[in-house]
N, C-alpha and C positions, 0 to 999 in steps of 0.2 A: 504494500499500500504506499502511495506517495504522501509524504509528510512535508510540512515546512521545517526546514533545518537551518538554524543560525550557527555560523562558525565564526567566533571572534578571533582576530589575528589571522584571518584566512587569506590575506593577500600574498604571503610568502611562507617558506619553510614548511614546517609540519602542518600548520594551519591550511595552507594551500592544498597540500596533498589530501588532507581530510576533506576539504570542501569539494575537491574534484571526485573523490570516491563517493561521497554521499550523493552528489549529482548523477554519477554513473549508476548508483543504486536506484535512481529514479525519483529522488527527493528534489523539491524546489528549494534551492539553497540561497540563503542570504549571507553574503560574505561581508563581514564587518571588519574594518581595519582603520587604523589612524592614517594610513596612507591611502587616500581615496583612489588614486591611479592604480595602485597595486590591487585593490579590491576589485575594480572594474576589469583589470587585466585577467584576474582569476576567473571571473564570471565569463568573460569572452572565451577563455579556454574551455570552460565547461559547456558553453553553448556550442562551440565548434565541434564538440564531441557528443552533441545531441542532448545535453542537459539543459535545465531551466534555472534561472536565478537572477539575483540583482546583487550589485555592489553598493555598499553604504559606508561613507566615511564616519567613523565613531571613535571617540576617545573613551575607552571602557572605564577609566578612572574618574570620569566626569559624569555625575548623575544626570544632568540635563541632556547631555550628548547621548548617553545610552538609552535614556527614556525616548528621545526623539527618534533614534535609530530603530528601536523596536516598534514604534508607532508607524514608521515607514514600512517596515517589513509586514506588519498586519494589513496595512492598506493596500500594498501591492501583491502580497502572496497569500495572506490569510493567517490564521492563528498558528503560533509556534508549537510544534510537537517535539522537536529535537533541538538540543543545544549542546555545542561542543566549545568549551572555553579554552582557546589556545593563545589568546593574547598575552604576551608577557615581555618583560625586560630582563636582561641578565648581564652581569659584569663582575669584575673582580676588584675588590677593595678589602684591605686588611681592616679587621674591626675597629682598631684605634684610629683609622683614617676615615671611617664612614661618618659623614656629616649627618646631622638631623634631617636636612633637606633631602639628602640621597636616600636615607632610611625611609622617609615618608614617601618618596616617589615610588620605591619598590613596593611598599604597602598599598599605594593607590592603584597601581597598574595590576600587579599580580594577585593581590588578595581582595581588595575592595572592588577591583574591576570584575573579578569572579563572582563576588557576592551580588554586585549590582546586575550583572548579566543574568544570573539565576533568578534573582528576585523579579526581573522583568518578564522572564519567560514562564514562571511557575503558574500565574493565574490562567493562561491559556491551556496549560497541561491539566490543571485541576478541572477546569471547565469541560475539557474533552475526556477526562478519565483515562488519559494515556500520556506518557511522556518518557523521554530519554535524555538524561543529562550525563555528559562525559566531561570531566575536568582534565586538563592536562597539567600534571604537577611535575614532579622531577624526583630523580634518585636523590638529589641534594636534600630534598625534604624528608627522605627516609634515613639518611646516614650522615648528613652535613657535607660540607665541601670547604676546602681551604680558600680563604679570602672571599667567602660568599655567605657570611652570616646573615646578610640581609636577604638575599636571594633564597637561601635555605629556609629561613624562618617563614617567609611568605609561602613557599611550596609546601612546607610542613603544615602550615595553616589551611592551605587548600585541601590537603588530604583529610585533616580532621573535619573541616567544614562539610566536605562531600559525604563522609560518613554520617554526620548529623542530618544532612538533607535526606539521605536515604532512609533513615529511621522515621523522620517526620512525614514522608510522603508515600511510603511503600503501599499503604492501604488505598492510596488514590490512584494506583496504576502507574505510578512514576518511579523510574529507577534512577539511581545516581551512582556512578562509579568514577574512579580516578585512574588515570594512566600516567605513571611516572617513568618517563624514558631516562636512559642513561646518556650515552653519547650518540647523538644523531647528526648525521651529515647534512647540515643546513647552511645557508648563506651567513647566519649569525656565527656559527661555529668557524667557518672559513675567515671570517673578519677577525675573530678573536685569535686565531692562529696567526694571521698576517700581522697583528698587532703585537705578537709575542707573549700573549696572555694564556695561550694554550700550546701544548707541544704538538709536533707533527703526528699524522695519522698512525705511522708505524709505532710510535710510542704509545698512543692512546689504546690501540688494539691489544696491546700486551695485557691490559687489564680486563679484556673481554674474552671469555672462554670460546665464544662463537668465531672469534678471530677477525671480526670486521666491525666497521661502524654501522650503526643502524641508519635506516632511510626513512624518509617521510612516508613511504608506502607501507613500511612495516608497522608504523603507528596508525595509519589510516585504515589498514585492514582490521585491526582490533577495534578500532572505533565503529567501523561499519557493523561488525557483529553486535557490539554493545547498544547500538542505535536500532537494532532490528527487532521485529516481532518476536523472534526466537529467544531474545535475551531478557524476557519478561520476569524471570526468577533470579536474575543476577543483579544484586544490588548492594551497595555499601562496600564494594570490593576495591582493593588496590592491585591492579594488574600491570605488572612491569613490562616494558619493551626494552630489554637491556642485554640480550645475548648471553645471559647467565651471569652478568657481572654483579647483580644485587640479588641475593637469595634470601 
C-alpha cells in the first residue's frame, strides 16, 4: 500500500538513499532538507525512476520551519504515514573545547529536530491507526566516540526517545525503531577524511568485521523493511547497520 513518507535530511547521504528506496517501494515521498536544491534533486531522481514526491526546504531544529514543512506535505501529498529522521550534523571537538553554542546547535538539530519531526507526524498516524517511525541514530550513541561528546549525547538521546515513543504509541498501530549505523560511506564522511578528522578507509575497515564501509543502500534496505506492513510487530528496537562492529 502506498503511504506518504517523510524523510528528513533526505537531500544527501543516507537520507537520500532512504528517500529513493521508499519511493521505489511505491510511497509518495517528501524529502525535507535544509538545502532546498538537494531536496529537489533527490525528488527529481526519484521521479526519473518512476517515483512520486516533493522536495521541501526545512530546518528541523526550528519549530516554525518544521511545522510549515509538514503542512506543505499534507496539502500536496496527504497525511503522513511514514517518517524517517535522518537530518543531523556531525563533527569532532574535544569536550573542553565545545562551546555552549556548539553544544546547543547539536541538540537543536540532532535531538530537538527529531522530536519536532516526530511530534509533527504523530497526529496523522494516530488518526489513521497506522504509522512507521524510524530514527537514524548512531553507534556513537551506543558506545560513545572520541571528540564527539556532543554528537554522542544527542544520538543516545534519540535512541532513548525512540524507545519511549514505541511504548506510548504501540497500541495505536504505530511502530518506532532506531537504526544506529557505524561507519557509512557518505559525502559527510569523505569531507571529514579530507579535513583530516577521520582516517582513510583502509584504517576504518580494520574495526569492521565485514571488512568494508557501509553504504547508504545498506541503511535504506533496513528502513524499507521497518516501514513496511510486515514490520507491524517490530517496535522499540535498536537495529544496527554496522558490519558487526558494534555487538
